[in-house]
DRENVOZA-88820 format. One record per residue (C-alpha): residue number from 1; residue in one letter; chain; x, y, z. Coordinates in pm, 1 decimal, m for minus. Layout:
<pami NUM, "A", "A", <X, Y, Z>>
...
REM end
This chain:
<pami 1, "M", "A", <6978.8, m3595.0, m5377.2>>
<pami 2, "R", "A", <6674.4, m3818.4, m5360.8>>
<pami 3, "D", "A", <6335.1, m3745.3, m5215.6>>
<pami 4, "M", "A", <6357.3, m3953.6, m4898.4>>
<pami 5, "S", "A", <6002.6, m3862.4, m4795.4>>
<pami 6, "I", "A", <5872.7, m4143.3, m5018.2>>
<pami 7, "P", "A", <5899.6, m4470.7, m4823.3>>
<pami 8, "A", "A", <6064.4, m4779.6, m4964.1>>
<pami 9, "Q", "A", <5928.3, m5129.5, m4919.1>>
<pami 10, "H", "A", <6256.8, m5304.8, m4944.8>>
<pami 11, "D", "A", <6272.1, m5651.5, m4782.2>>
<pami 12, "L", "A", <6568.6, m5805.7, m4960.9>>
<pami 13, "S", "A", <6615.1, m6102.1, m4730.7>>
<pami 14, "G", "A", <6246.3, m6196.5, m4731.3>>
<pami 15, "V", "A", <6222.0, m6172.3, m5109.3>>
<pami 16, "A", "A", <6542.3, m6372.6, m5150.7>>
<pami 17, "E", "A", <6397.5, m6652.3, m4937.6>>
<pami 18, "L", "A", <6087.0, m6654.0, m5155.8>>
<pami 19, "L", "A", <6300.5, m6691.4, m5468.2>>
<pami 20, "R", "A", <6524.3, m6961.0, m5321.0>>
<pami 21, "A", "A", <6219.9, m7182.6, m5280.6>>
<pami 22, "A", "A", <6078.9, m7110.0, m5627.4>>
<pami 23, "T", "A", <6064.2, m7390.5, m5882.6>>
<pami 24, "D", "A", <5823.3, m7242.1, m6138.4>>
<pami 25, "V", "A", <5824.8, m6867.8, m6204.6>>
<pami 26, "T", "A", <5645.4, m6629.1, m6440.0>>
<pami 27, "L", "A", <5794.8, m6282.5, m6483.4>>
<pami 28, "L", "A", <5587.0, m6008.5, m6644.2>>
<pami 29, "A", "A", <5701.2, m5673.7, m6780.2>>
<pami 30, "H", "A", <5471.8, m5382.5, m6855.6>>
<pami 31, "V", "A", <5317.8, m5325.3, m7198.1>>
<pami 32, "R", "A", <5558.4, m5190.6, m7459.4>>
<pami 33, "P", "A", <5850.5, m5293.2, m7238.0>>
<pami 34, "D", "A", <6159.5, m5076.6, m7224.0>>
<pami 35, "A", "A", <6512.9, m5188.5, m7149.0>>
<pami 36, "D", "A", <6470.0, m5155.7, m6772.2>>
<pami 37, "A", "A", <6151.0, m5362.3, m6759.4>>
<pami 38, "L", "A", <6258.4, m5638.9, m6995.5>>
<pami 39, "G", "A", <6624.5, m5632.6, m6898.5>>
<pami 40, "S", "A", <6540.8, m5663.5, m6528.6>>
<pami 41, "A", "A", <6294.8, m5947.1, m6593.2>>
<pami 42, "L", "A", <6542.5, m6136.1, m6811.9>>
<pami 43, "A", "A", <6832.6, m6088.0, m6569.6>>
<pami 44, "L", "A", <6633.7, m6224.3, m6277.0>>
<pami 45, "G", "A", <6476.8, m6491.2, m6496.0>>
<pami 46, "R", "A", <6817.6, m6613.8, m6612.3>>
<pami 47, "A", "A", <6944.4, m6626.5, m6254.1>>
<pami 48, "L", "A", <6645.9, m6836.2, m6144.8>>
<pami 49, "H", "A", <6675.5, m7053.9, m6455.3>>
<pami 50, "L", "A", <7039.6, m7125.9, m6372.9>>
<pami 51, "R", "A", <6926.2, m7227.4, m6023.2>>
<pami 52, "G", "A", <6702.3, m7493.2, m6179.3>>
<pami 53, "A", "A", <6362.5, m7321.1, m6185.9>>
<pami 54, "T", "A", <6124.4, m7332.2, m6479.3>>
<pami 55, "V", "A", <6107.1, m6970.9, m6597.3>>
<pami 56, "R", "A", <5900.6, m6777.4, m6850.4>>
<pami 57, "V", "A", <5908.4, m6404.8, m6925.8>>
<pami 58, "S", "A", <5631.8, m6222.7, m7109.0>>
<pami 59, "F", "A", <5446.2, m5896.2, m7175.6>>
<pami 60, "A", "A", <5108.5, m5820.7, m7329.5>>
<pami 61, "V", "A", <5197.4, m5569.2, m7601.9>>
<pami 62, "P", "A", <5345.2, m5578.0, m7863.1>>
<pami 63, "G", "A", <5310.4, m5930.9, m7993.7>>
<pami 64, "Q", "A", <5684.8, m5965.8, m8052.0>>
<pami 65, "T", "A", <5991.9, m5864.5, m7856.3>>
<pami 66, "P", "A", <6112.2, m5519.0, m7962.5>>
<pami 67, "E", "A", <6394.3, m5575.6, m8209.1>>
<pami 68, "S", "A", <6638.2, m5359.0, m8016.2>>
<pami 69, "L", "A", <6594.1, m5576.1, m7705.6>>
<pami 70, "R", "A", <6605.6, m5922.2, m7859.8>>
<pami 71, "G", "A", <6976.2, m5958.1, m7791.5>>
<pami 72, "L", "A", <6905.3, m5958.1, m7418.0>>
<pami 73, "D", "A", <6717.6, m6290.2, m7427.2>>
<pami 74, "V", "A", <7009.3, m6528.7, m7467.7>>
<pami 75, "A", "A", <6828.9, m6811.3, m7284.1>>
<pami 76, "S", "A", <6507.4, m6781.5, m7491.1>>
<pami 77, "L", "A", <6297.6, m6717.1, m7182.1>>
<pami 78, "I", "A", <6042.4, m6490.0, m7350.3>>
<pami 79, "V", "A", <5714.1, m6660.5, m7435.9>>
<pami 80, "P", "A", <5401.0, m6525.4, m7609.8>>
<pami 81, "V", "A", <5093.6, m6429.8, m7409.4>>
<pami 82, "A", "A", <4919.5, m6753.1, m7507.4>>
<pami 83, "E", "A", <5185.0, m6952.3, m7320.5>>
<pami 84, "V", "A", <5152.7, m6761.0, m6992.7>>
<pami 85, "P", "A", <4960.2, m6979.6, m6746.8>>
<pami 86, "A", "A", <4640.8, m6846.6, m6592.9>>
<pami 87, "S", "A", <4804.9, m6863.9, m6250.7>>
<pami 88, "S", "A", <5154.6, m6930.4, m6119.8>>
<pami 89, "S", "A", <5303.9, m7049.1, m5795.2>>
<pami 90, "L", "A", <5521.3, m6736.5, m5815.7>>
<pami 91, "L", "A", <5432.0, m6440.8, m6035.3>>
<pami 92, "I", "A", <5684.1, m6155.1, m6052.6>>
<pami 93, "C", "A", <5575.1, m5816.4, m6189.8>>
<pami 94, "V", "A", <5879.7, m5614.4, m6291.9>>
<pami 95, "D", "A", <5905.2, m5235.1, m6329.9>>
<pami 96, "T", "A", <5524.2, m5218.7, m6325.2>>
<pami 97, "P", "A", <5366.6, m4970.9, m6081.5>>
<pami 98, "S", "A", <5005.4, m5082.3, m6130.9>>
<pami 99, "P", "A", <4824.5, m5390.6, m6263.0>>
<pami 100, "S", "A", <4677.6, m5188.1, m6550.2>>
<pami 101, "R", "A", <5027.9, m5152.0, m6697.6>>
<pami 102, "L", "A", <5028.2, m5528.4, m6758.6>>
<pami 103, "G", "A", <4748.3, m5495.7, m7013.0>>
<pami 104, "S", "A", <4573.2, m5824.1, m7087.4>>
<pami 105, "L", "A", <4804.6, m6009.6, m6846.5>>
<pami 106, "A", "A", <4676.5, m5817.1, m6543.3>>
<pami 107, "D", "A", <4425.5, m6094.7, m6468.0>>
<pami 108, "R", "A", <4715.8, m6325.8, m6376.1>>
<pami 109, "I", "A", <4756.0, m6134.1, m6050.9>>
<pami 110, "E", "A", <4418.4, m6218.8, m5900.6>>
<pami 111, "A", "A", <4423.6, m6567.7, m6049.7>>
<pami 112, "T", "A", <4758.6, m6635.3, m5884.1>>
<pami 113, "R", "A", <4634.6, m6500.1, m5552.4>>
<pami 114, "A", "A", <4315.7, m6709.1, m5574.9>>
<pami 115, "A", "A", <4520.8, m7022.4, m5641.9>>
<pami 116, "G", "A", <4735.3, m6959.5, m5332.7>>
<pami 117, "G", "A", <5039.9, m6840.8, m5522.5>>
<pami 118, "S", "A", <5264.4, m6544.9, m5446.8>>
<pami 119, "V", "A", <5282.6, m6217.0, m5637.8>>
<pami 120, "L", "A", <5614.7, m6035.3, m5607.8>>
<pami 121, "V", "A", <5637.3, m5674.8, m5726.4>>
<pami 122, "I", "A", <5984.1, m5536.2, m5804.9>>
<pami 123, "D", "A", <5973.0, m5170.0, m5901.7>>
<pami 124, "H", "A", <6121.3, m4823.8, m5850.8>>
<pami 125, "H", "A", <5824.7, m4601.6, m5938.8>>
<pami 126, "A", "A", <5695.1, m4367.3, m5668.4>>
<pami 127, "S", "A", <5343.7, m4433.9, m5799.0>>
<pami 128, "N", "A", <5361.3, m4808.2, m5723.8>>
<pami 129, "L", "A", <5031.8, m4934.1, m5576.5>>
<pami 130, "R", "A", <5185.3, m5223.1, m5375.8>>
<pami 131, "Y", "A", <4945.7, m5469.7, m5535.3>>
<pami 132, "G", "A", <5138.9, m5790.4, m5466.9>>
<pami 133, "T", "A", <5171.5, m6029.8, m5174.9>>
<pami 134, "H", "A", <5543.5, m5943.1, m5154.8>>
<pami 135, "H", "A", <5722.9, m5625.0, m5255.6>>
<pami 136, "L", "A", <6068.5, m5502.3, m5341.4>>
<pami 137, "V", "A", <5976.6, m5141.5, m5413.2>>
<pami 138, "D", "A", <6213.2, m4849.2, m5372.0>>
<pami 139, "P", "A", <6134.7, m4517.3, m5543.7>>
<pami 140, "H", "A", <6483.8, m4395.3, m5453.5>>
<pami 141, "A", "A", <6643.3, m4649.8, m5688.9>>
<pami 142, "E", "A", <6749.4, m4508.3, m6024.3>>
<pami 143, "A", "A", <6619.1, m4814.3, m6209.7>>
<pami 144, "T", "A", <6448.7, m5144.0, m6136.8>>
<pami 145, "A", "A", <6773.0, m5301.3, m6257.6>>
<pami 146, "V", "A", <6940.5, m5161.3, m5944.2>>
<pami 147, "L", "A", <6695.5, m5352.7, m5724.1>>
<pami 148, "V", "A", <6744.7, m5672.7, m5922.8>>
<pami 149, "L", "A", <7121.6, m5638.3, m5885.2>>
<pami 150, "E", "A", <7083.0, m5602.8, m5508.0>>
<pami 151, "L", "A", <6854.4, m5905.8, m5505.1>>
<pami 152, "L", "A", <7102.1, m6116.2, m5703.5>>
<pami 153, "D", "A", <7372.1, m6018.2, m5455.1>>
<pami 154, "E", "A", <7145.8, m6127.8, m5170.4>>
<pami 155, "L", "A", <7089.3, m6460.3, m5348.0>>
<pami 156, "G", "A", <7462.3, m6502.1, m5404.4>>
<pami 157, "V", "A", <7419.0, m6525.6, m5781.9>>
<pami 158, "P", "A", <7741.6, m6453.8, m5973.5>>
<pami 159, "L", "A", <7719.7, m6197.7, m6251.3>>
<pami 160, "D", "A", <7778.1, m6358.4, m6588.5>>
<pami 161, "E", "A", <7788.0, m6145.2, m6902.9>>
<pami 162, "P", "A", <7425.7, m6210.2, m7014.2>>
<pami 163, "I", "A", <7286.9, m6111.0, m6673.1>>
<pami 164, "A", "A", <7514.0, m5808.3, m6654.5>>
<pami 165, "R", "A", <7415.7, m5702.8, m7008.9>>
<pami 166, "C", "A", <7045.5, m5707.3, m6918.2>>
<pami 167, "L", "A", <7104.7, m5500.1, m6605.7>>
<pami 168, "Y", "A", <7331.3, m5252.5, m6782.4>>
<pami 169, "A", "A", <7061.4, m5200.4, m7046.9>>
<pami 170, "G", "A", <6814.5, m5099.4, m6776.1>>
<pami 171, "L", "A", <7066.5, m4883.7, m6596.5>>
<pami 172, "V", "A", <7189.0, m4684.2, m6896.5>>
<pami 173, "T", "A", <6840.7, m4613.9, m7029.8>>
<pami 174, "D", "A", <6662.0, m4525.0, m6706.4>>
<pami 175, "T", "A", <6936.9, m4285.0, m6600.5>>
<pami 176, "G", "A", <6929.9, m4104.7, m6935.4>>
<pami 177, "G", "A", <7272.7, m4232.1, m7033.3>>
<pami 178, "F", "A", <7394.6, m4176.8, m6673.9>>
<pami 179, "R", "A", <7292.5, m3810.7, m6679.8>>
<pami 180, "R", "A", <7081.8, m3878.2, m6369.0>>
<pami 181, "A", "A", <7329.5, m4111.3, m6205.2>>
<pami 182, "T", "A", <7465.8, m4114.0, m5851.6>>
<pami 183, "P", "A", <7808.9, m4238.8, m5745.2>>
<pami 184, "A", "A", <7641.1, m4568.4, m5650.5>>
<pami 185, "T", "A", <7498.9, m4594.4, m6002.7>>
<pami 186, "H", "A", <7846.0, m4567.1, m6153.4>>
<pami 187, "Q", "A", <7978.0, m4823.5, m5906.4>>
<pami 188, "A", "A", <7703.6, m5064.2, m6014.4>>
<pami 189, "A", "A", <7782.7, m4994.5, m6379.9>>
<pami 190, "A", "A", <8151.3, m5065.7, m6315.9>>
<pami 191, "R", "A", <8060.9, m5408.5, m6175.3>>
<pami 192, "L", "A", <7854.4, m5485.9, m6484.7>>
<pami 193, "L", "A", <8136.1, m5378.3, m6715.0>>
<pami 194, "Q", "A", <8377.8, m5597.3, m6521.2>>
<pami 195, "A", "A", <8139.8, m5887.5, m6586.9>>
<pami 196, "G", "A", <8204.1, m5844.6, m6958.3>>
<pami 197, "V", "A", <7947.7, m5598.6, m7092.0>>
<pami 198, "D", "A", <8052.4, m5414.1, m7408.4>>
<pami 199, "P", "A", <7893.2, m5072.6, m7343.7>>
<pami 200, "E", "A", <7946.8, m4929.1, m7691.8>>
<pami 201, "R", "A", <7790.5, m5226.1, m7868.0>>
<pami 202, "L", "A", <7501.0, m5254.2, m7622.8>>
<pami 203, "T", "A", <7404.5, m4887.8, m7622.6>>
<pami 204, "R", "A", <7414.2, m4880.8, m8000.0>>
<pami 205, "E", "A", <7181.0, m5181.9, m8016.7>>
<pami 206, "I", "A", <6924.1, m5050.4, m7769.7>>
<pami 207, "I", "A", <6947.4, m4672.3, m7817.3>>
<pami 208, "D", "A", <7135.2, m4550.3, m8123.3>>
<pami 209, "D", "A", <7056.3, m4805.4, m8393.2>>
<pami 210, "H", "A", <6776.4, m4700.2, m8631.3>>
<pami 211, "P", "A", <6681.1, m4805.5, m8983.8>>
<pami 212, "F", "A", <6685.2, m4543.5, m9258.2>>
<pami 213, "A", "A", <6303.4, m4530.6, m9241.9>>
<pami 214, "W", "A", <6342.8, m4353.9, m8908.7>>
<pami 215, "L", "A", <6466.9, m4039.4, m9081.6>>
<pami 216, "P", "A", <6163.8, m3973.7, m9307.1>>
<pami 217, "M", "A", <5933.1, m4070.4, m9020.7>>
<pami 218, "L", "A", <6112.7, m3825.9, m8792.9>>
<pami 219, "S", "A", <6093.7, m3555.1, m9056.3>>
<pami 220, "K", "A", <5719.6, m3605.3, m9088.5>>
<pami 221, "V", "A", <5662.3, m3605.0, m8712.6>>
<pami 222, "L", "A", <5880.6, m3300.6, m8645.3>>
<pami 223, "G", "A", <5672.2, m3116.2, m8900.9>>
<pami 224, "T", "A", <5386.8, m3139.0, m8650.4>>
<pami 225, "A", "A", <5592.1, m2991.4, m8364.9>>
<pami 226, "R", "A", <5448.3, m2685.6, m8196.6>>
<pami 227, "L", "A", <5580.7, m2465.1, m7917.1>>
<pami 228, "E", "A", <5338.4, m2321.3, m7660.2>>
<pami 229, "P", "A", <5536.9, m2082.8, m7436.9>>
<pami 230, "E", "A", <5241.9, m2009.1, m7207.0>>
<pami 231, "S", "A", <5145.7, m2370.8, m7142.4>>
<pami 232, "A", "A", <5278.9, m2587.6, m6858.3>>
<pami 233, "Q", "A", <5221.0, m2309.6, m6604.3>>
<pami 234, "G", "A", <5411.0, m2062.5, m6818.9>>
<pami 235, "F", "A", <5725.4, m2276.2, m6837.2>>
<pami 236, "G", "A", <5651.9, m2384.5, m7192.9>>
<pami 237, "L", "A", <5528.4, m2696.3, m7369.7>>
<pami 238, "V", "A", <5656.9, m2841.1, m7695.1>>
<pami 239, "H", "A", <5458.9, m3122.7, m7852.0>>
<pami 240, "A", "A", <5456.0, m3339.2, m8163.4>>
<pami 241, "T", "A", <5222.5, m3604.1, m8300.6>>
<pami 242, "V", "A", <5302.9, m3947.7, m8441.1>>
<pami 243, "S", "A", <5012.2, m4054.2, m8660.0>>
<pami 244, "A", "A", <4928.2, m4418.4, m8721.2>>
<pami 245, "E", "A", <5042.2, m4364.6, m9079.3>>
<pami 246, "A", "A", <5381.7, m4238.0, m8966.2>>
<pami 247, "S", "A", <5433.9, m4512.2, m8707.6>>
<pami 248, "A", "A", <5351.8, m4780.6, m8964.8>>
<pami 249, "M", "A", <5677.8, m4691.3, m9139.4>>
<pami 250, "V", "A", <5901.3, m4802.2, m8850.2>>
<pami 251, "R", "A", <5944.3, m5023.0, m8543.1>>
<pami 252, "M", "A", <5800.3, m4935.4, m8204.2>>
<pami 253, "E", "A", <6149.5, m4833.4, m8092.3>>
<pami 254, "E", "A", <6159.5, m4554.0, m8347.5>>
<pami 255, "T", "A", <5835.2, m4394.5, m8232.2>>
<pami 256, "E", "A", <5944.1, m4423.1, m7868.5>>
<pami 257, "A", "A", <6268.8, m4242.7, m7954.5>>
<pami 258, "V", "A", <6090.2, m3935.3, m8092.1>>
<pami 259, "V", "A", <6041.4, m3782.2, m7748.1>>
<pami 260, "D", "A", <6418.0, m3776.7, m7693.3>>
<pami 261, "V", "A", <6449.8, m3550.9, m7996.4>>
<pami 262, "V", "A", <6158.4, m3324.2, m7904.9>>
<pami 263, "R", "A", <6273.2, m3289.6, m7543.9>>
<pami 264, "S", "A", <6598.5, m3124.0, m7656.6>>
<pami 265, "T", "A", <6404.6, m2799.5, m7714.2>>
<pami 266, "R", "A", <6547.6, m2544.4, m7470.3>>
<pami 267, "D", "A", <6240.6, m2318.7, m7497.5>>
<pami 268, "A", "A", <6003.3, m2556.0, m7315.7>>
<pami 269, "E", "A", <6003.3, m2714.6, m6971.8>>
<pami 270, "V", "A", <5785.2, m3005.0, m7088.3>>
<pami 271, "A", "A", <5794.8, m3211.2, m7405.6>>
<pami 272, "A", "A", <5497.5, m3425.0, m7506.3>>
<pami 273, "V", "A", <5473.2, m3672.4, m7791.6>>
<pami 274, "L", "A", <5131.8, m3816.3, m7879.8>>
<pami 275, "K", "A", <5139.5, m4150.5, m8061.4>>
<pami 276, "E", "A", <4824.9, m4276.6, m8230.3>>
<pami 277, "Q", "A", <4752.1, m4637.5, m8133.9>>
<pami 278, "A", "A", <4404.5, m4659.5, m8286.4>>
<pami 279, "P", "A", <4146.6, m4405.3, m8403.9>>
<pami 280, "G", "A", <4083.6, m4181.9, m8103.9>>
<pami 281, "E", "A", <4348.0, m4349.6, m7882.6>>
<pami 282, "W", "A", <4682.7, m4183.9, m7805.5>>
<pami 283, "T", "A", <4973.7, m4283.9, m7586.6>>
<pami 284, "V", "A", <5146.0, m3976.0, m7447.9>>
<pami 285, "S", "A", <5513.5, m3957.1, m7352.1>>
<pami 286, "L", "A", <5596.7, m3668.3, m7118.6>>
<pami 287, "R", "A", <5943.5, m3537.0, m7035.1>>
<pami 288, "A", "A", <6035.9, m3244.4, m6809.7>>
<pami 289, "L", "A", <6356.7, m3051.5, m6757.8>>
<pami 290, "G", "A", <6321.0, m3026.3, m6381.7>>
<pami 291, "K", "A", <6046.1, m2783.6, m6276.2>>
<pami 292, "I", "A", <5717.6, m2972.4, m6326.9>>
<pami 293, "D", "A", <5632.4, m3314.9, m6186.8>>
<pami 294, "V", "A", <5503.1, m3485.0, m6500.1>>
<pami 295, "S", "A", <5437.4, m3808.4, m6309.5>>
<pami 296, "A", "A", <5153.0, m3629.5, m6130.0>>
<pami 297, "A", "A", <5019.3, m3508.4, m6463.9>>
<pami 298, "A", "A", <5038.6, m3860.5, m6602.8>>
<pami 299, "R", "A", <4862.7, m4008.5, m6299.3>>
<pami 300, "S", "A", <4576.7, m3764.3, m6341.8>>
<pami 301, "L", "A", <4539.9, m3903.4, m6694.3>>
<pami 302, "G", "A", <4542.1, m4263.7, m6571.9>>
<pami 303, "G", "A", <4911.2, m4326.7, m6631.5>>
<pami 304, "G", "A", <5226.8, m4285.7, m6425.6>>
<pami 305, "G", "A", <5603.1, m4289.5, m6425.4>>
<pami 306, "H", "A", <5881.9, m4069.4, m6293.6>>
<pami 307, "R", "A", <5881.2, m3700.4, m6209.5>>
<pami 308, "L", "A", <6078.6, m3614.4, m6519.8>>
<pami 309, "A", "A", <5962.5, m3896.4, m6749.2>>
<pami 310, "S", "A", <5608.9, m4032.1, m6754.4>>
<pami 311, "G", "A", <5330.3, m4144.7, m6980.8>>
<pami 312, "A", "A", <4960.4, m4210.1, m7013.6>>
<pami 313, "T", "A", <4689.4, m4305.0, m7260.8>>
<pami 314, "V", "A", <4424.5, m4049.4, m7358.0>>
<pami 315, "Y", "A", <4127.1, m4060.3, m7590.9>>
<pami 316, "G", "A", <3959.7, m3830.7, m7842.3>>
<pami 317, "T", "A", <4076.6, m3627.4, m8136.7>>
<pami 318, "V", "A", <4433.2, m3505.3, m8134.1>>
<pami 319, "E", "A", <4316.2, m3160.9, m8020.3>>
<pami 320, "E", "A", <4106.5, m3313.7, m7743.3>>
<pami 321, "A", "A", <4405.1, m3525.1, m7637.0>>
<pami 322, "L", "A", <4629.9, m3218.4, m7631.4>>
<pami 323, "A", "A", <4374.1, m3029.2, m7424.9>>
<pami 324, "Q", "A", <4380.0, m3308.4, m7166.4>>
<pami 325, "V", "A", <4759.1, m3292.4, m7153.8>>
<pami 326, "R", "A", <4757.3, m2912.4, m7112.9>>
<pami 327, "N", "A", <4502.1, m2933.0, m6830.9>>
<pami 328, "A", "A", <4700.0, m3205.0, m6652.3>>
<pami 329, "L", "A", <5021.1, m3004.4, m6673.8>>
<pami 330, "S", "A", <4850.0, m2688.9, m6550.1>>
<pami 331, "A", "A", <4754.4, m2869.4, m6228.9>>
<pami 332, "A", "A", <5079.9, m3063.2, m6178.0>>
<pami 333, "P", "A", <5292.2, m2970.9, m5874.4>>
<pami 334, "L", "A", <5623.9, m2798.5, m5915.9>>
<pami 335, "I", "A", <5938.4, m2983.2, m5819.1>>
<pami 336, "E", "A", <6126.6, m2832.9, m5528.2>>
<pami 337, "L", "A", <6455.7, m2692.7, m5646.9>>
<pami 338, "S", "A", <6776.4, m2676.5, m5449.6>>
<pami 339, "A", "A", <7089.8, m2509.7, m5586.1>>
<pami 340, "G", "A", <6945.0, m2541.4, m5932.8>>
<pami 341, "R", "A", <6905.7, m2918.5, m5902.4>>
<pami 342, "D", "A", <6591.5, m3127.3, m5876.4>>
<pami 343, "V", "A", <6596.7, m3280.2, m5529.1>>
<pami 344, "Q", "A", <6323.1, m3525.3, m5627.9>>
<pami 345, "E", "A", <6464.9, m3615.3, m5965.2>>
<pami 346, "R", "A", <6573.2, m3963.8, m5872.2>>
REM end
C-alpha cells in the first residue's frame, strides 16, 4: 500500500501540451545521478529529440557520465556543464526534489524563469519542493521512470528499445530489484521488456558489474563497519566509512554500491555509509528496513530522499558526522506498520 495522504501534482495532459510545443529543451538530473535520474532524463530527451526538438541532458557532478550508465545514452544527448545554456525556453528537472540537488546547475532555474521560460519538475520524492512553473510530481510512484512512461503514453510516443532500456534501468534500481514493486510496476516492466530490453545484460551493466579493485576497496571499507544496537531509537544502526583514499581506488559506482552490502546486516534497522568527498565533507547514504523514516532524518541534515532510502551531506570529522547522523535518526518518525508491512514504503 502507498501513503495516499501525500498529495500528487500530476497534470499529465497539461505537461504533455507543454512538451508538444517544445523546440529546445534542457534536461537536468541531480548530482551524482543514479539510473532513475539519468535514465528518465535520457528516455524523455530521446523522445523529444525524435520529435524534432533540440535536446541536451546534463548534471553538475561528476564531470563524466558514470561508466555503468553510459550505455543508456545512445543518442549522445549528454553534454558537459559548460555547454548548458544559462537559460532555456524549457528546462526540465528530473528526479530532483529541490534545486540544491542540482549543484552548480541550480542557477539555471531562476535564469530560465527570469527569461520567461518554463521550468518543469518531474519527480516522485515526497520531499519535492514544487519549485518549477509546471510539475509532474507524484510521491506514490515507485520511480520517476514510471511518471516518464505515463508522460510518453500521453504524448503518443512509441517505446523503442533505447527508451525502454532507460526506463527499465530506473525502474529496476528504484524498486530495489522489484522488491518494492506493485502489480502496476511489473506491468510497466513487462511493456519495457516487450520493447526489446535485455534485463540480464542491463542489470549486470548498471548493478552487478564491478572491476576487481572493488573487492579490496570493499574489504577496506567493511573493516570500518561498526554496529550500534542502541542507536536509531534502539532499533540498531550499522555504519561504515569510505575514506577519500579508498574511493580513489574505484569508480563512483563502486562507492555507491557499498551501502547495499552494509544494509544486509539483520542486526540493525538503519545502515549508514559515510563517503568522504573532501576534508571535512561527507555524503551519507541511509537505508532502513521499514521502521524508521530515514527521509526525515536526511531532511533534517539538509538532504532528502525516500522513507527507506535517503541521503545528505554533513561536515566535520568522521566522529562529528556520525554524531549528526545519530541525532537525526533519534528524532526521525517511525513508519506506521500494518500486517508487518510498511504502508508508506512506496
